[in-house]
C-alpha positions as a LaTeX table, in Angstrom:
\begin{tabular}{lrrr}
\hline
Residue & $x$ (\AA) & $y$ (\AA) & $z$ (\AA) \\
\hline
Phe1 & 22.49 & 46.05 & 163.72 \\
Glu2 & 23.83 & 46.18 & 167.28 \\
Arg3 & 22.37 & 42.66 & 168.27 \\
Ser4 & 24.08 & 41.23 & 165.11 \\
Gln5 & 27.06 & 42.82 & 166.04 \\
Ala6 & 26.76 & 41.53 & 169.80 \\
Ser7 & 26.21 & 37.93 & 168.50 \\
Ala8 & 29.03 & 38.15 & 166.25 \\
Val9 & 31.27 & 39.05 & 169.37 \\
Leu10 & 29.80 & 36.28 & 171.33 \\
Gly11 & 30.46 & 33.61 & 168.87 \\
Asn12 & 34.04 & 34.81 & 168.52 \\
Ala13 & 34.52 & 34.75 & 172.20 \\
Gln14 & 32.93 & 31.22 & 172.54 \\
Arg15 & 35.28 & 29.85 & 169.80 \\
His16 & 38.15 & 31.59 & 171.45 \\
Leu17 & 37.36 & 29.94 & 174.92 \\
Gln18 & 36.78 & 26.66 & 173.27 \\
Gly19 & 40.37 & 27.01 & 171.74 \\
Ile20 & 41.89 & 27.72 & 174.91 \\
Glu21 & 39.85 & 24.58 & 176.74 \\
Asp22 & 41.16 & 22.53 & 173.78 \\
Ala23 & 44.84 & 23.60 & 174.42 \\
Leu24 & 44.43 & 22.73 & 178.26 \\
Gly25 & 43.31 & 19.30 & 177.13 \\
Arg26 & 46.30 & 19.09 & 174.91 \\
Val27 & 48.85 & 19.99 & 177.91 \\
Asp28 & 47.16 & 17.32 & 179.94 \\
Gly29 & 47.76 & 14.74 & 177.19 \\
Glu30 & 51.48 & 15.93 & 176.22 \\
Glu31 & 50.39 & 17.00 & 172.79 \\
Phe32 & 50.49 & 20.92 & 173.42 \\
Gly33 & 52.84 & 22.62 & 171.02 \\
Val34 & 52.88 & 19.83 & 168.50 \\
Cys35 & 51.05 & 20.75 & 164.97 \\
Val36 & 48.19 & 18.44 & 164.41 \\
Gly37 & 48.91 & 18.50 & 160.85 \\
Cys38 & 52.73 & 17.66 & 160.37 \\
Glu39 & 53.27 & 16.56 & 163.87 \\
Gln40 & 56.36 & 18.84 & 164.18 \\
Arg41 & 57.01 & 21.20 & 167.31 \\
Ile42 & 54.94 & 24.49 & 166.80 \\
Pro43 & 57.67 & 27.35 & 167.17 \\
Phe44 & 57.73 & 29.03 & 170.56 \\
Ala45 & 57.09 & 32.52 & 169.26 \\
Arg46 & 53.58 & 30.98 & 167.49 \\
Leu47 & 52.47 & 29.64 & 170.83 \\
Glu48 & 53.48 & 32.78 & 172.74 \\
Ala49 & 51.22 & 34.94 & 170.16 \\
Arg50 & 48.48 & 32.04 & 170.04 \\
Pro51 & 48.77 & 29.50 & 173.19 \\
Tyr52 & 45.95 & 27.82 & 171.55 \\
Ala53 & 47.19 & 27.18 & 168.39 \\
Arg54 & 46.77 & 23.67 & 166.89 \\
Tyr55 & 48.85 & 24.02 & 163.78 \\
Cys56 & 52.40 & 25.48 & 162.65 \\
Val57 & 52.17 & 28.28 & 160.41 \\
Thr58 & 52.71 & 26.28 & 157.24 \\
Cys59 & 49.69 & 24.18 & 157.93 \\
Ala60 & 47.54 & 26.78 & 159.29 \\
Glu61 & 48.06 & 28.59 & 155.78 \\
Leu62 & 47.21 & 25.19 & 154.09 \\
Ala63 & 44.20 & 24.64 & 156.24 \\
Ala64 & 42.82 & 28.19 & 155.43 \\
Arg65 & 43.15 & 27.75 & 151.79 \\
Arg66 & 40.89 & 24.67 & 151.96 \\
\hline
\end{tabular}
């Protein structure tokens, strides 16, 4: 059980780190803060909470439903 939990935590940490690395790449490419769904600016409050966000809230909700 503990090994399974540790594996899940490690997987989440790796996905989180990958999201951060992807966001840093978008900063370099001047795409940071632009929603990949609708190409509108992602609100600052969302980026403040999730600096690695790729979608605005509306597009993130649509993607989660799929």
